[in-house]
C-alpha positions, 0 to 999 in steps of 0.5 A: 214114221218119225221125221229125223233131222241130221246135221253133220252128215258129211263128217266122219261119223255123220256120213255113216249115220246118214247111210244107216238111216237113209233107207228106212226113215223120213230123213232131212239133212242140213248141209253147207253143200249138196249131197247127190243120188239121194233116195226119195225119202231123204231131203237135203237142205243146203244153207249157210250156218246162220240160217240153220235155226230157222230152217230147223224150225220150219222142218219141225223134226221129231228127232234131231241128231247132231254130228257136228264137230271140228277142231280149233286148228281146222276152224282157225281160232278158238272163237271159230271153233266155239261158233260150231261146237257150241253156238251152232250145236245149241242153236240147232237143238233149241230150234228143234226143241221149240218146233216139237222134237221129242228126242235129241242125239248129239256127239260130244267128247270123252272128258267133256266138262264145262269146268275143264281148263282145256278150252276144247273140253270146256266148250264141249261141256258147255254145249252139253249143259245147253242141251240138258237145259232144253229138257228134251223128252229124251237126250242122248249124248255120246262121248267117244274117245279118239275116233278111228276112221278115214277122214276127208280132212287131214288131222295130223294129231289124230292120225298119230293118235290112231297109229299109236292107239293099239299100244295106248289102248292096251294100257287103259284099264278100269276108269281109263277105258273110256279114253280108248280109241273107238271106230267111227262106224261103232259110234254111228251104229249106236246113234242109229240104234238110239233113234226111236228109243222110248225110254225118257230121260237124259243119258251119257254114253261113253266108249263101253256103252257106245259099243254095247248100243252098236250091237 
C-alpha cells in the first residue's frame, strides 16, 4: 500500500479528496488544525507552515498531493498569497521528491502562466514550473475553472461567479470551455482516480480532462 501525503485537506477540494482516500490508503495529512474522528489508517500531523518541509521529508510519502490555495484578498497581500501558492507548494513538493515520492498531484488554475500579467495567474504558473523542474516520475497538474461548492470561508467574487455560472458557461465553447465552472467534487474525484497511475510523465488536466478523469 502506497503512503500518501495530502496538504490542504480542510479546503473545498482537499476535504473531498480526503474523504475519497481515507478508507483505502495509508494516508497522512499535514494541517494547521487537528482533524477529528479519523480512521486508523489516517494520521494527521498538526504543524505551522514553516515546518512542513521537514515533516514531509520525515513522512517520506510515495505520493504527494497538494490542494493548497488561497486568494490575495484572503491572504491579505500579494506577498502572503505567494507564500502559500508558490513558496509552500514548491517547498512541499521539493521535500516530497527529495524523500522519494514518485508521484505529485497538484491543483493550479485555468490560465496559469509564469508570463501572465495577472499576479494570481503568474504565481500559479511559476509554481507549476517549480513542480515540473523537480522531475517526478509522474506529475499531474489540474487546472480547473471556477470551482463550485460550499466553502467554509466567504469569497464574494467567487460567490457571484457561481451564481452567474449557468449563464456564462453556456457562452463558452471551443477553446473557451476550459474557463467554464466545474464542481469541486468532480475535481476531487479526478485526483482520487489519479492516485497510483502507472504511466510516467508530466500532465496538465483542464476542465474536460478533469471531468473525464472523474468518471
